[in-house]
TIVO-2410 file (N, C-alpha, C; in nm, 3 decimals):
# residues 81
REC num residu      c1      c2      c3 atome chaine
REC   1      X   0.089  -0.115   0.006     N      A
REC   1      X  -0.006  -0.010  -0.009    CA      A
REC   1      X   0.091   0.136  -0.006     C      A
REC   2      X   0.087   0.205  -0.099     N      A
REC   2      X   0.149   0.324  -0.112    CA      A
REC   2      X   0.098   0.435  -0.025     C      A
REC   3      X   0.170   0.540   0.023     N      A
REC   3      X   0.143   0.636   0.103    CA      A
REC   3      X   0.206   0.787   0.071     C      A
REC   4      X   0.151   0.889   0.116     N      A
REC   4      X   0.210   1.006   0.059    CA      A
REC   4      X   0.309   1.061   0.161     C      A
REC   5      X   0.413   1.124   0.149     N      A
REC   5      X   0.485   1.173   0.242    CA      A
REC   5      X   0.489   1.336   0.200     C      A
REC   6      X   0.496   1.383   0.323     N      A
REC   6      X   0.489   1.547   0.299    CA      A
REC   6      X   0.618   1.595   0.385     C      A
REC   7      X   0.705   1.635   0.274     N      A
REC   7      X   0.842   1.711   0.320    CA      A
REC   7      X   0.854   1.864   0.327     C      A
REC   8      X   0.913   1.920   0.428     N      A
REC   8      X   0.947   2.064   0.410    CA      A
REC   8      X   1.098   2.093   0.460     C      A
REC   9      X   1.127   2.191   0.463     N      A
REC   9      X   1.250   2.244   0.519    CA      A
REC   9      X   1.186   2.338   0.646     C      A
REC  10      X   1.237   2.320   0.772     N      A
REC  10      X   1.193   2.348   0.913    CA      A
REC  10      X   1.238   2.441   0.970     C      A
REC  11      X   1.184   2.533   1.035     N      A
REC  11      X   1.220   2.675   1.082    CA      A
REC  11      X   1.233   2.616   1.264     C      A
REC  12      X   1.343   2.622   1.315     N      A
REC  12      X   1.359   2.598   1.440    CA      A
REC  12      X   1.449   2.701   1.521     C      A
REC  13      X   1.466   2.702   1.652     N      A
REC  13      X   1.516   2.794   1.728    CA      A
REC  13      X   1.647   2.721   1.773     C      A
REC  14      X   1.776   2.804   1.738     N      A
REC  14      X   1.900   2.701   1.790    CA      A
REC  14      X   1.935   2.795   1.919     C      A
REC  15      X   1.942   2.714   2.008     N      A
REC  15      X   1.985   2.752   2.171    CA      A
REC  15      X   2.122   2.803   2.159     C      A
REC  16      X   2.213   2.759   2.091     N      A
REC  16      X   2.344   2.783   2.099    CA      A
REC  16      X   2.361   2.944   2.037     C      A
REC  17      X   2.288   2.976   1.932     N      A
REC  17      X   2.304   3.118   1.884    CA      A
REC  17      X   2.204   3.212   1.921     C      A
REC  18      X   2.103   3.139   1.977     N      A
REC  18      X   1.952   3.220   1.962    CA      A
REC  18      X   1.925   3.277   1.874     C      A
REC  19      X   1.926   3.218   1.751     N      A
REC  19      X   1.850   3.242   1.644    CA      A
REC  19      X   1.780   3.145   1.591     C      A
REC  20      X   1.660   3.217   1.482     N      A
REC  20      X   1.613   3.132   1.423    CA      A
REC  20      X   1.687   3.064   1.286     C      A
REC  21      X   1.647   2.941   1.251     N      A
REC  21      X   1.737   2.889   1.162    CA      A
REC  21      X   1.678   2.767   1.074     C      A
REC  22      X   1.692   2.722   0.977     N      A
REC  22      X   1.619   2.642   0.846    CA      A
REC  22      X   1.712   2.539   0.865     C      A
REC  23      X   1.627   2.424   0.861     N      A
REC  23      X   1.707   2.290   0.834    CA      A
REC  23      X   1.760   2.280   0.698     C      A
REC  24      X   1.884   2.218   0.695     N      A
REC  24      X   1.949   2.201   0.565    CA      A
REC  24      X   1.881   2.112   0.469     C      A
REC  25      X   1.813   2.022   0.509     N      A
REC  25      X   1.763   1.901   0.437    CA      A
REC  25      X   1.570   1.916   0.445     C      A
REC  26      X   1.511   1.889   0.335     N      A
REC  26      X   1.362   1.849   0.385    CA      A
REC  26      X   1.344   1.757   0.424     C      A
REC  27      X   1.245   1.748   0.562     N      A
REC  27      X   1.216   1.618   0.612    CA      A
REC  27      X   1.084   1.615   0.649     C      A
REC  28      X   1.009   1.496   0.709     N      A
REC  28      X   0.887   1.510   0.747    CA      A
REC  28      X   0.887   1.549   0.895     C      A
REC  29      X   0.772   1.593   0.924     N      A
REC  29      X   0.745   1.656   1.065    CA      A
REC  29      X   0.777   1.571   1.178     C      A
REC  30      X   0.775   1.443   1.177     N      A
REC  30      X   0.833   1.358   1.278    CA      A
REC  30      X   0.966   1.342   1.293     C      A
REC  31      X   1.027   1.338   1.186     N      A
REC  31      X   1.175   1.334   1.181    CA      A
REC  31      X   1.232   1.461   1.245     C      A
REC  32      X   1.176   1.557   1.174     N      A
REC  32      X   1.235   1.730   1.204    CA      A
REC  32      X   1.205   1.756   1.369     C      A
REC  33      X   1.100   1.706   1.432     N      A
REC  33      X   1.051   1.714   1.569    CA      A
REC  33      X   1.154   1.655   1.670     C      A
REC  34      X   1.189   1.508   1.603     N      A
REC  34      X   1.289   1.439   1.688    CA      A
REC  34      X   1.421   1.507   1.680     C      A
REC  35      X   1.461   1.560   1.585     N      A
REC  35      X   1.620   1.629   1.558    CA      A
REC  35      X   1.621   1.765   1.616     C      A
REC  36      X   1.492   1.841   1.624     N      A
REC  36      X   1.535   1.977   1.666    CA      A
REC  36      X   1.447   2.045   1.755     C      A
REC  37      X   1.345   1.936   1.808     N      A
REC  37      X   1.229   2.001   1.884    CA      A
REC  37      X   1.121   2.063   1.815     C      A
REC  38      X   1.089   2.165   1.858     N      A
REC  38      X   0.969   2.258   1.801    CA      A
REC  38      X   1.008   2.327   1.700     C      A
REC  39      X   0.938   2.301   1.588     N      A
REC  39      X   0.940   2.333   1.449    CA      A
REC  39      X   0.848   2.394   1.393     C      A
REC  40      X   0.873   2.463   1.295     N      A
REC  40      X   0.775   2.532   1.190    CA      A
REC  40      X   0.769   2.511   1.055     C      A
REC  41      X   0.704   2.456   0.978     N      A
REC  41      X   0.722   2.423   0.866    CA      A
REC  41      X   0.761   2.559   0.784     C      A
REC  42      X   0.823   2.536   0.701     N      A
REC  42      X   0.873   2.658   0.599    CA      A
REC  42      X   0.766   2.644   0.459     C      A
REC  43      X   0.665   2.669   0.480     N      A
REC  43      X   0.553   2.619   0.361    CA      A
REC  43      X   0.612   2.613   0.204     C      A
REC  44      X   0.669   2.718   0.167     N      A
REC  44      X   0.736   2.714   0.026    CA      A
REC  44      X   0.810   2.615  -0.027     C      A
REC  45      X   0.846   2.546   0.087     N      A
REC  45      X   0.945   2.406   0.049    CA      A
REC  45      X   0.880   2.291   0.041     C      A
REC  46      X   0.759   2.308   0.064     N      A
REC  46      X   0.667   2.191   0.057    CA      A
REC  46      X   0.695   2.073  -0.048     C      A
REC  47      X   0.706   1.946  -0.048     N      A
REC  47      X   0.733   1.886  -0.134    CA      A
REC  47      X   0.636   1.729  -0.080     C      A
REC  48      X   0.578   1.670  -0.193     N      A
REC  48      X   0.478   1.578  -0.165    CA      A
REC  48      X   0.515   1.466  -0.237     C      A
REC  49      X   0.546   1.334  -0.176     N      A
REC  49      X   0.626   1.213  -0.261    CA      A
REC  49      X   0.534   1.130  -0.209     C      A
REC  50      X   0.503   1.043  -0.326     N      A
REC  50      X   0.434   0.885  -0.301    CA      A
REC  50      X   0.537   0.775  -0.267     C      A
REC  51      X   0.508   0.742  -0.180     N      A
REC  51      X   0.622   0.611  -0.131    CA      A
REC  51      X   0.532   0.456  -0.130     C      A
REC  52      X   0.590   0.387  -0.226     N      A
REC  52      X   0.534   0.237  -0.233    CA      A
REC  52      X   0.615   0.139  -0.133     C      A
REC  53      X   0.544   0.023  -0.116     N      A
REC  53      X   0.606  -0.066  -0.036    CA      A
REC  53      X   0.698  -0.113  -0.134     C      A
REC  54      X   0.804  -0.246  -0.076     N      A
REC  54      X   0.880  -0.284  -0.193    CA      A
REC  54      X   0.799  -0.409  -0.279     C      A
REC  55      X   0.835  -0.408  -0.386     N      A
REC  55      X   0.747  -0.500  -0.479    CA      A
REC  55      X   0.619  -0.410  -0.537     C      A
REC  56      X   0.593  -0.316  -0.488     N      A
REC  56      X   0.449  -0.247  -0.530    CA      A
REC  56      X   0.478  -0.152  -0.632     C      A
REC  57      X   0.590  -0.079  -0.656     N      A
REC  57      X   0.607   0.011  -0.762    CA      A
REC  57      X   0.540   0.053  -0.884     C      A
REC  58      X   0.472   0.131  -0.929     N      A
REC  58      X   0.416   0.126  -1.066    CA      A
REC  58      X   0.501   0.129  -1.182     C      A
REC  59      X   0.483   0.045  -1.287     N      A
REC  59      X   0.558   0.048  -1.394    CA      A
REC  59      X   0.624   0.170  -1.459     C      A
REC  60      X   0.568   0.293  -1.400     N      A
REC  60      X   0.633   0.411  -1.463    CA      A
REC  60      X   0.715   0.458  -1.364     C      A
REC  61      X   0.756   0.430  -1.256     N      A
REC  61      X   0.810   0.433  -1.141    CA      A
REC  61      X   0.944   0.377  -1.153     C      A
REC  62      X   0.951   0.273  -1.222     N      A
REC  62      X   1.047   0.187  -1.246    CA      A
REC  62      X   1.147   0.220  -1.327     C      A
REC  63      X   1.296   0.202  -1.287     N      A
REC  63      X   1.382   0.220  -1.364    CA      A
REC  63      X   1.365   0.138  -1.508     C      A
REC  64      X   1.420   0.238  -1.590     N      A
REC  64      X   1.400   0.166  -1.744    CA      A
REC  64      X   1.501   0.046  -1.772     C      A
REC  65      X   1.464  -0.060  -1.845     N      A
REC  65      X   1.535  -0.174  -1.866    CA      A
REC  65      X   1.663  -0.151  -2.000     C      A
REC  66      X   1.779  -0.154  -1.974     N      A
REC  66      X   1.880  -0.117  -2.062    CA      A
REC  66      X   1.938  -0.250  -2.143     C      A
REC  67      X   1.935  -0.263  -2.272     N      A
REC  67      X   1.986  -0.402  -2.330    CA      A
REC  67      X   2.141  -0.395  -2.257     C      A
REC  68      X   2.173  -0.538  -2.310     N      A
REC  68      X   2.302  -0.569  -2.239    CA      A
REC  68      X   2.395  -0.534  -2.369     C      A
REC  69      X   2.505  -0.461  -2.339     N      A
REC  69      X   2.597  -0.460  -2.452    CA      A
REC  69      X   2.732  -0.531  -2.429     C      A
REC  70      X   2.768  -0.610  -2.521     N      A
REC  70      X   2.861  -0.660  -2.465    CA      A
REC  70      X   2.981  -0.622  -2.547     C      A
REC  71      X   3.120  -0.612  -2.484     N      A
REC  71      X   3.238  -0.567  -2.519    CA      A
REC  71      X   3.285  -0.658  -2.634     C      A
REC  72      X   3.401  -0.597  -2.716     N      A
REC  72      X   3.463  -0.704  -2.789    CA      A
REC  72      X   3.527  -0.621  -2.906     C      A
REC  73      X   3.609  -0.708  -3.009     N      A
REC  73      X   3.718  -0.633  -3.077    CA      A
REC  73      X   3.662  -0.652  -3.214     C      A
REC  74      X   3.523  -0.637  -3.228     N      A
REC  74      X   3.457  -0.651  -3.395    CA      A
REC  74      X   3.486  -0.520  -3.468     C      A
REC  75      X   3.411  -0.517  -3.580     N      A
REC  75      X   3.426  -0.373  -3.647    CA      A
REC  75      X   3.324  -0.278  -3.562     C      A
REC  76      X   3.391  -0.143  -3.571     N      A
REC  76      X   3.332  -0.047  -3.506    CA      A
REC  76      X   3.376  -0.047  -3.363     C      A
REC  77      X   3.450  -0.129  -3.319     N      A
REC  77      X   3.511  -0.111  -3.159    CA      A
REC  77      X   3.643  -0.086  -3.150     C      A
REC  78      X   3.670   0.000  -3.076     N      A
REC  78      X   3.805   0.077  -3.054    CA      A
REC  78      X   3.906  -0.023  -2.950     C      A
REC  79      X   4.032  -0.021  -2.999     N      A
REC  79      X   4.112  -0.144  -2.963    CA      A
REC  79      X   4.146  -0.103  -2.828     C      A
REC  80      X   4.184  -0.214  -2.736     N      A
REC  80      X   4.197  -0.152  -2.582    CA      A
REC  80      X   4.342  -0.143  -2.577     C      A
REC  81      X   4.379  -0.083  -2.494     N      A
REC  81      X   4.534  -0.060  -2.480    CA      A
REC  81      X   4.551  -0.078  -2.311     C      A
***
């Protein structure tokens, strides 16, 4: 079952500098709260991601399958040195 994950950069109060700071990475509210305590979402940085369970990814989300190309010394190949 896939779920949507809402990510933001977060504003928090830095006790050392006394300044209001923004997290360097986007993260969900639970993670931001665990790392920084009281946080406030920086709304313009909102990103919504759909997370699938293993083996559940839709075909469009899967990586393309590339054909296997074998090396050789036939016509059109450069010699190895």
